[in-house]
C-alpha positions as CSV (number, residue, x, y, z in Angstrom):
1,M,27.2,-23.8,-15.1
2,L,23.7,-24.2,-16.6
3,R,23.2,-25.7,-20.1
4,E,26.8,-24.9,-20.9
5,R,25.8,-21.3,-21.3
6,F,25.3,-19.6,-18.0
7,A,28.3,-19.4,-15.7
8,L,27.0,-18.9,-12.1
9,G,28.8,-16.5,-9.8
10,P,28.1,-15.3,-6.3
11,I,24.7,-15.5,-4.7
12,L,22.8,-12.2,-4.8
13,D,19.7,-13.3,-2.9
14,A,18.2,-16.4,-1.4
15,D,14.9,-17.4,0.2
16,A,12.8,-20.6,0.9
17,A,12.0,-20.9,-2.8
18,G,15.5,-20.8,-4.2
19,S,18.6,-18.7,-4.9
20,T,19.5,-15.9,-7.3
21,Y,23.1,-15.8,-8.7
22,Q,25.1,-13.2,-10.5
23,A,26.0,-15.0,-13.7
24,R,27.5,-14.6,-17.2
25,D,25.7,-15.4,-20.4
26,L,28.6,-16.9,-22.4
27,S,26.5,-17.0,-25.6
28,E,25.5,-13.3,-25.5
29,D,28.6,-12.1,-23.6
30,R,26.6,-10.2,-21.0
31,D,25.9,-10.2,-17.3
32,V,22.6,-11.7,-16.2
33,A,20.9,-12.8,-13.0
34,V,19.9,-16.5,-12.7
35,T,17.3,-17.7,-10.2
36,V,17.4,-21.5,-9.5
37,L,14.5,-23.2,-7.8
38,G,15.4,-25.0,-4.6
39,P,16.1,-28.8,-4.8
40,A,13.0,-29.8,-2.8
41,L,10.7,-27.6,-4.9
42,S,12.3,-28.6,-8.2
43,A,11.3,-32.2,-7.4
44,D,7.7,-31.1,-6.9
45,P,6.0,-31.0,-10.4
46,A,3.4,-28.5,-9.3
47,A,6.0,-26.1,-7.9
48,A,8.3,-26.5,-10.9
49,H,5.4,-25.8,-13.3
50,A,4.3,-22.7,-11.3
51,F,7.9,-21.4,-11.4
52,L,8.2,-21.8,-15.2
53,E,4.8,-20.4,-15.9
54,R,5.5,-17.3,-13.8
55,A,8.8,-16.8,-15.6
56,R,7.0,-16.9,-18.9
57,T,4.4,-14.4,-17.7
58,L,7.0,-12.0,-16.5
59,G,8.9,-12.4,-19.8
60,S,5.8,-11.3,-21.7
61,V,5.6,-8.0,-19.8
62,H,7.7,-5.2,-21.4
63,H,8.3,-1.9,-19.6
64,P,11.4,0.3,-19.5
65,G,11.3,0.3,-15.7
66,L,11.2,-3.6,-15.4
67,A,14.1,-6.0,-15.5
68,R,13.3,-8.3,-18.4
69,V,13.0,-12.1,-17.9
70,L,15.1,-13.4,-20.8
71,T,14.5,-17.1,-20.7
72,Q,13.7,-20.1,-18.4
73,G,14.0,-23.8,-18.5
74,R,15.4,-27.0,-17.0
75,D,19.0,-28.4,-16.8
76,G,18.7,-31.9,-15.4
77,D,17.1,-31.7,-12.0
78,R,17.5,-27.9,-11.8
79,V,14.8,-25.4,-12.8
80,Y,15.9,-21.9,-13.6
81,A,15.0,-18.5,-14.9
82,V,17.3,-15.9,-16.4
83,T,16.7,-12.2,-15.8
84,E,18.4,-9.0,-17.2
85,H,21.2,-7.7,-15.0
86,I,20.8,-4.0,-14.1
87,A,24.1,-2.2,-13.6
88,G,23.8,0.5,-11.0
89,V,22.9,0.8,-7.3
90,S,19.9,-0.3,-5.4
91,L,18.0,1.8,-2.8
92,A,19.4,-0.5,-0.2
93,E,23.0,0.4,-1.0
94,G,25.0,3.4,0.2
95,G,26.5,4.7,3.4
96,Q,25.1,8.2,4.2
97,G,21.7,8.9,5.5
98,A,19.4,11.7,4.4
99,R,15.7,12.5,4.0
100,H,14.4,13.1,0.5
101,A,12.4,16.1,-0.4
102,P,8.8,15.3,-1.2
103,R,9.1,15.8,-5.0
104,A,12.2,13.6,-5.3
105,A,10.6,10.9,-3.2
106,L,7.4,10.9,-5.1
107,S,9.2,10.8,-8.4
108,I,10.9,7.6,-7.4
109,A,7.6,6.2,-6.2
110,A,5.9,7.2,-9.5
111,D,8.5,5.4,-11.6
112,V,8.2,2.2,-9.4
113,L,4.4,2.3,-9.7
114,S,4.5,2.8,-13.4
115,A,6.6,-0.5,-13.7
116,L,4.2,-2.3,-11.3
117,Q,1.2,-1.1,-13.3
118,A,2.5,-3.1,-16.3
119,L,2.7,-6.2,-14.1
120,H,-0.8,-5.7,-12.6
121,A,-2.3,-5.1,-16.1
122,A,-0.8,-8.4,-17.2
123,G,-2.6,-10.2,-14.3
124,T,0.5,-10.7,-12.1
125,V,2.3,-9.0,-9.2
126,H,5.9,-8.4,-8.1
127,G,5.2,-9.9,-4.7
128,G,8.5,-9.1,-3.1
129,L,9.2,-5.4,-3.5
130,R,12.0,-4.2,-1.2
131,A,14.6,-1.5,-1.3
132,D,17.2,-3.9,-2.8
133,A,14.7,-4.6,-5.7
134,V,14.6,-1.0,-6.8
135,R,17.7,0.1,-8.7
136,I,19.0,3.3,-10.2
137,D,20.9,2.4,-13.4
138,R,23.8,4.2,-14.9
139,D,21.5,6.4,-17.0
140,G,19.7,7.6,-13.8
141,R,16.6,5.5,-14.5
142,V,14.5,3.8,-11.8
143,R,14.3,0.1,-12.5
144,V,12.4,-2.7,-10.6
145,A,14.2,-6.1,-10.4
146,R,14.4,-9.2,-8.2
147,H,11.1,-10.7,-9.3
148,P,10.2,-13.6,-6.9
149,M,9.6,-16.6,-9.1
150,L,7.3,-18.2,-6.5
151,P,5.8,-15.2,-4.5
152,G,4.3,-16.4,-1.2
153,C,5.8,-19.8,-1.5
154,P,6.1,-22.0,0.4
155,G,3.2,-22.0,2.8
156,A,2.3,-18.3,2.6
157,A,-0.6,-16.6,1.0
158,V,0.0,-15.4,-2.5
159,P,0.5,-11.6,-2.6
160,D,-2.1,-9.5,-4.5
161,T,-1.9,-6.1,-6.1
162,R,-2.7,-4.4,-2.8
163,A,0.4,-6.0,-1.3
164,D,2.5,-4.3,-3.9
165,V,0.8,-1.0,-3.1
166,Y,1.7,-1.4,0.6
167,A,5.3,-2.1,-0.4
168,V,5.5,1.2,-2.4
169,G,3.9,3.1,0.5
170,A,6.5,1.7,2.9
171,L,9.2,2.6,0.4
172,L,7.9,6.1,0.1
173,Y,7.8,6.4,3.9
174,A,11.4,5.4,4.1
175,L,12.5,7.9,1.4
176,L,10.6,10.8,3.2
177,A,11.4,10.0,6.8
178,G,15.0,8.8,6.3
179,V,14.4,5.6,8.4
180,S,13.2,2.1,7.6
181,A,9.5,1.3,7.9
182,T,8.2,-1.6,9.9
183,R,4.7,-3.1,9.7
184,D,2.3,-1.8,12.3
185,D,-1.4,-2.0,13.1
186,R,-1.8,1.6,12.0
187,P,-1.1,3.4,8.8
188,L,2.4,4.8,8.4
189,R,2.6,8.6,8.7
190,P,5.9,10.2,7.7
191,S,4.7,13.5,9.3
192,S,5.5,12.0,12.7
193,A,9.2,12.1,11.7
194,V,9.2,15.1,9.2
195,L,8.0,18.5,10.4
196,G,6.2,20.6,7.8
197,L,5.5,17.7,5.4
198,P,2.6,18.6,3.1
199,P,-0.7,16.8,4.3
200,D,-1.3,15.4,0.8
201,V,2.0,13.6,0.9
202,D,1.4,12.3,4.4
203,M,-2.0,10.9,3.3
204,L,-0.5,9.2,0.2
205,V,1.7,7.1,2.5
206,A,-1.2,6.5,5.0
207,N,-3.6,5.4,2.3
208,A,-1.1,2.8,0.9
209,T,-0.2,1.4,4.3
210,E,-3.6,0.8,5.7
211,P,-3.5,-2.4,7.7
212,N,-6.8,-3.5,6.1
213,P,-6.1,-4.1,2.4
214,R,-9.6,-3.1,1.3
215,Y,-8.9,0.5,2.3
216,R,-5.8,0.8,0.1
217,P,-5.7,1.7,-3.6
218,R,-6.7,-1.5,-5.5
219,D,-3.6,-1.6,-7.7
220,A,-0.5,0.3,-8.8
221,G,-2.4,2.2,-11.6
222,Q,-4.9,3.7,-9.1
223,Y,-2.1,4.6,-6.6
224,L,-0.1,6.1,-9.4
225,T,-3.0,8.4,-10.3
226,L,-3.0,9.7,-6.7
227,V,0.7,10.1,-6.6
228,E,0.8,12.1,-9.8
229,Q,-2.0,14.4,-8.7
230,V,-0.1,15.3,-5.5
231,L,3.2,15.5,-7.5
232,R,1.7,18.1,-9.8
233,S,0.5,20.2,-6.9
234,L,3.9,20.3,-5.1
235,P,6.3,23.2,-5.6
236,P,9.8,22.5,-6.8
237,D,12.1,21.0,-4.2
238,A,14.5,23.5,-2.7
239,P,18.1,22.3,-2.7
240,A,19.3,21.3,0.8
241,P,22.6,22.8,1.8
242,G,25.4,20.5,2.9
243,R,24.1,17.4,1.2
244,E,26.3,15.3,-1.1
245,T,25.2,12.9,-3.7
246,A,27.0,9.6,-4.3
247,L,28.4,9.2,-7.7
248,L,28.4,6.0,-9.8
249,G,31.0,6.6,-12.5
250,D,30.2,9.9,-14.2
251,T,26.4,9.7,-13.4
252,A,24.7,10.9,-10.2
253,S,22.9,8.0,-8.7
254,A,20.6,7.4,-5.8
255,T,21.9,5.5,-2.8
256,V,19.9,4.8,0.3
257,V,20.0,2.4,3.2
258,L,16.6,1.0,4.2
259,E,14.7,-2.2,4.5
260,V,11.1,-1.7,3.5
261,G,8.2,-3.6,5.2
262,L,10.5,-5.7,7.4
263,P,11.1,-5.4,11.2
264,G,14.6,-4.4,12.1
265,P,16.8,-1.5,13.2
266,E,16.2,1.8,11.7
267,T,18.7,2.8,9.0
268,A,19.2,6.1,7.3
269,L,18.9,7.2,3.7
270,P,21.3,9.4,1.8
271,D,20.0,12.0,-0.6
272,V,18.7,10.9,-3.9
273,P,18.6,13.1,-7.0
274,E,15.2,13.3,-8.6
275,P,15.1,10.6,-11.3
276,R,13.7,11.2,-14.7
277,S,10.3,9.6,-15.2
278,A,10.8,9.8,-19.0
279,F,14.3,8.3,-18.6
280,A,16.1,11.4,-19.8
281,E,19.8,12.0,-19.6
282,P,21.0,13.3,-16.2
283,D,22.1,16.9,-15.7
284,R,25.8,17.6,-15.4
285,E,26.8,19.7,-12.4
286,D,30.4,20.3,-13.5
287,A,29.8,23.0,-16.1
288,P,31.8,26.2,-15.4
289,A,29.9,29.2,-14.1
290,W,30.6,31.3,-17.3
291,R,28.8,28.7,-19.4
292,R,25.7,28.9,-17.2
293,L,25.6,32.8,-17.3
294,P,23.7,33.1,-20.6
295,V,21.1,30.6,-19.2
296,L,20.7,32.6,-16.0
297,I,20.3,35.9,-18.0
298,G,17.7,34.3,-20.3
299,A,15.8,32.9,-17.3
300,G,15.8,36.3,-15.6
301,A,14.5,38.0,-18.8
302,L,11.8,35.3,-19.1
303,A,10.7,35.8,-15.5
304,V,10.4,39.6,-16.0
305,L,8.3,39.1,-19.2
306,L,6.0,36.6,-17.4
307,L,5.5,39.1,-14.5
308,A,4.6,41.9,-17.0
309,V,2.1,39.7,-18.7
310,V,0.5,38.8,-15.4
311,V,0.3,42.4,-14.3
312,W,-1.2,43.5,-17.6
313,T,-3.8,40.7,-17.4
314,L,-4.9,41.8,-13.9
315,L,-5.2,45.5,-14.6
316,P,-8.8,46.6,-15.5
317,D,-9.4,47.8,-19.0
318,A,-10.5,51.4,-18.8
319,D,-12.1,51.4,-22.2
320,D,-14.2,48.4,-21.3
321,G,-15.3,50.2,-18.1
322,R,-16.4,53.3,-20.0
323,A,-18.2,51.3,-22.6
324,A,-20.0,49.4,-19.9
325,S,-21.1,52.6,-18.2
326,A,-22.3,54.0,-21.5
327,D,-24.5,51.0,-22.0
328,R,-26.4,51.6,-18.8
329,T,-29.6,53.6,-19.1
330,P,-30.0,56.2,-16.3
331,G,-32.6,55.2,-13.8
332,A,-33.0,51.7,-15.3
333,A,-32.5,48.6,-13.2
334,Q,-29.4,46.6,-14.2
335,P,-29.0,42.9,-13.9
336,T,-26.9,41.9,-10.9
337,D,-24.6,38.9,-10.5
338,P,-25.3,37.7,-7.0
339,A,-21.8,36.4,-6.7
340,S,-20.4,39.9,-7.3
341,E,-22.4,41.7,-4.6
342,E,-21.2,42.2,-1.0
343,G,-17.7,41.0,-2.0
344,V,-18.8,37.4,-2.3
345,P,-16.3,35.6,-4.7
346,E,-17.6,33.7,-7.6
347,P,-17.3,30.0,-6.8
348,S,-14.6,28.1,-8.7
349,A,-15.4,25.4,-11.1
350,S,-15.7,22.0,-9.5
351,A,-13.4,19.1,-10.4
352,D,-15.0,16.3,-12.3
353,A,-14.1,12.8,-13.4
354,D,-13.0,14.1,-16.8
355,D,-10.0,15.8,-15.1
356,G,-8.8,12.4,-13.8
357,V,-9.4,13.4,-10.2
358,V,-9.6,10.3,-7.9
359,V,-11.3,10.6,-4.5
360,P,-8.7,9.8,-1.7
361,H,-9.4,7.8,1.4
362,T,-10.5,10.1,4.3
363,I,-12.1,7.7,6.8
364,G,-10.4,8.0,10.2
365,M,-9.0,11.4,9.4
366,D,-9.8,14.6,11.4
367,Q,-12.5,16.7,9.7
368,A,-10.2,19.6,9.0
369,A,-7.5,17.5,7.5
370,A,-10.0,15.6,5.3
371,V,-11.5,18.8,4.0
372,A,-8.1,20.2,3.3
373,L,-7.1,17.1,1.4
374,L,-10.3,17.2,-0.8
375,E,-9.9,20.9,-1.5
376,G,-6.3,20.4,-2.4
377,L,-7.5,18.1,-5.2
378,G,-10.1,20.7,-6.3
379,L,-13.0,18.9,-4.7
380,E,-15.7,20.2,-2.3
381,A,-16.5,18.5,1.0
382,R,-20.1,18.4,2.3
383,I,-20.2,17.5,6.0
384,V,-23.0,15.4,7.6
385,E,-22.8,14.6,11.3
386,R,-23.7,11.3,12.9
387,A,-23.4,10.1,16.5
388,S,-20.8,7.4,17.0
389,A,-20.0,5.5,20.2
390,T,-16.6,4.5,18.9
391,A,-15.2,7.3,16.7
392,P,-13.9,10.5,18.4
393,D,-15.8,13.7,17.9
394,G,-14.8,15.3,14.6
395,T,-13.5,12.1,13.0
396,V,-14.6,11.1,9.5
397,V,-16.5,7.8,9.7
398,D,-17.8,7.4,6.1
399,Q,-17.6,9.0,2.6
400,D,-20.2,8.6,-0.1
401,V,-17.7,8.1,-2.9
402,P,-15.3,5.2,-2.2
403,S,-11.6,5.9,-2.2
404,G,-9.9,5.4,-5.5
405,E,-13.1,6.1,-7.5
406,P,-13.4,9.0,-9.9
407,A,-14.8,12.2,-8.5
408,P,-18.5,12.9,-9.1
409,G,-19.5,15.3,-11.9
410,D,-20.2,18.2,-9.4
411,G,-17.0,17.6,-7.5
412,V,-18.8,17.2,-4.2
413,V,-17.9,14.4,-1.8
414,T,-20.1,13.9,1.3
415,L,-18.2,13.1,4.5
416,T,-20.0,11.7,7.5
417,V,-18.3,13.1,10.6
418,S,-18.7,11.7,14.2
419,S,-20.5,14.0,16.6
420,G,-19.5,11.8,19.5
421,P,-21.6,9.4,21.5
422,A,-25.4,10.0,21.4
423,E,-26.9,11.7,24.5
424,P,-28.8,9.1,26.7
425,A,-32.6,9.4,26.8
426,P,-34.1,10.4,30.2
427,P,-35.1,7.4,32.4
428,V,-38.7,6.4,32.5
429,T,-40.2,5.5,35.9
430,D,-42.6,2.6,36.4
431,G,-46.2,3.3,35.6
432,E,-45.3,6.5,33.8
433,E,-45.8,6.9,30.1
434,P,-42.9,8.4,28.2
435,G,-43.4,12.0,27.5
436,S,-46.3,12.5,30.1
437,D,-46.5,15.7,32.2
438,T,-46.5,15.1,36.0
439,S,-45.9,18.7,37.0
440,G,-49.6,19.4,37.9
441,S,-53.2,19.3,36.7
442,D,-54.1,20.2,33.2
443,T,-55.3,23.8,32.9
444,D,-57.7,22.8,30.2
445,S,-59.9,21.2,32.9
446,D,-61.0,24.6,34.1
447,P,-63.4,25.9,31.5
448,G,-63.3,29.4,33.0
449,G,-59.6,29.6,32.6
450,G,-59.4,30.7,36.3
451,S,-56.3,30.8,38.3
452,D,-55.7,29.6,41.8
453,D,-55.0,33.1,43.2
454,G,-58.5,33.7,44.5
455,P,-60.1,32.4,47.7
456,G,-61.3,29.2,46.1
457,P,-63.8,29.9,43.4
458,D,-66.6,27.5,42.4
459,R,-65.0,25.3,39.8
460,E,-68.5,24.3,38.5
461,N,-69.4,27.9,37.6
462,P,-68.0,28.7,34.2
463,G,-68.6,32.4,34.7
464,R,-65.8,32.8,37.2
465,G,-63.2,33.7,34.6
466,N,-60.6,35.3,36.9
467,G,-60.9,33.2,40.0
468,N,-61.0,36.2,42.4
469,G,-64.1,35.2,44.3
470,N,-66.6,37.6,42.6
471,S,-70.0,36.2,41.7
472,N,-70.3,37.7,38.2
473,G,-69.1,35.9,35.1
474,N,-66.9,38.7,33.9
475,G,-65.2,39.2,37.3
476,N,-65.6,43.1,37.1
477,S,-68.2,43.9,39.7
């Protein structure tokens, strides 16, 4: 019991900094989670102060996707913080494994990033994002909980915003690949486990899990922009036959088994229904077929109407064609659109920073993949080759716009691509000037321009122009 108000129950989590308990707030008659600082750290004034200050900071951040820190304080020699309890299931709970379709996985990641963006904007981080810290509540909303009260403590470096970005990238890998992600010295690529995965989705995971933090998106807001760009470009996920969704009460909820960012055996993920980013009410799948019939008929009629509008828009207007022909004066030259001749298509408008397009990270990618990634975002790639002794031929080694920055106004991003090692220069022998010609005597030394075909003409006589032994200057007699 804490302060005669919070009745502590079983331990939910524990680390070197302290323990988190399931508890009951007797004053408010509600379930809560209480984190108690460890005895050794509670006796350290600096650690206790840092714990309480972080709890106050987290309590000042309000976002529907974050578990709220309700209060904090001391009870004798114990230092504690009380957090909202989120009823539901975590992404670490469940028993059946399944891969998530790209749109469903990105929707979960987008909701997590939206919550983390609120923390980063307040000058703090989560610092311990794992699968068991992401929960799907009874309303189908994605919520982030289990805030470490002393992230990086004791003895470890304090996590920054890019550490949270890596954790989301590892979570996204696990949702897509259906297996847990472990840290590696290379970026994680779910395409190695999922055939046919869109390249943009694969690069989202790789960008966030770069081993060098400076190559990752700088914070959750920047990574969220990239995720939303790719999410808008994806087609709707096709339902996978034979998959079942775990139910929590009357509401479909996500259940997955994974441990993000930590070494360990691979565990599988069951299917997760696509959550609502706007926290809408979940769909009900138990409606009888006769109730869905009017909806299906209406949808079919709408599809036919849209198809007719598209066909009508694409058909040329005959009246416009005759009017244009009448405006032409016979025999007069007409202005020509260069893009319309020889079947050359008119170039599309380039993306600019006003559209919110953010340049992705392409360094280390194959040229074709990098170009496809940029073009998928509506950008244009300009290729410049440069010799490199370390990068394989055709690999992007630099880009003129840093990743995560807004696209330039013309939508053109210059990629520097390796052309392989430079060819070695020819060796220079001793006593020879580089570039000198040692193949023979200089023909300019013969003022007559003679050749060596004759029987040895007199080199001092300039009249022997053809070198055939004749005595006349013109060589014709």
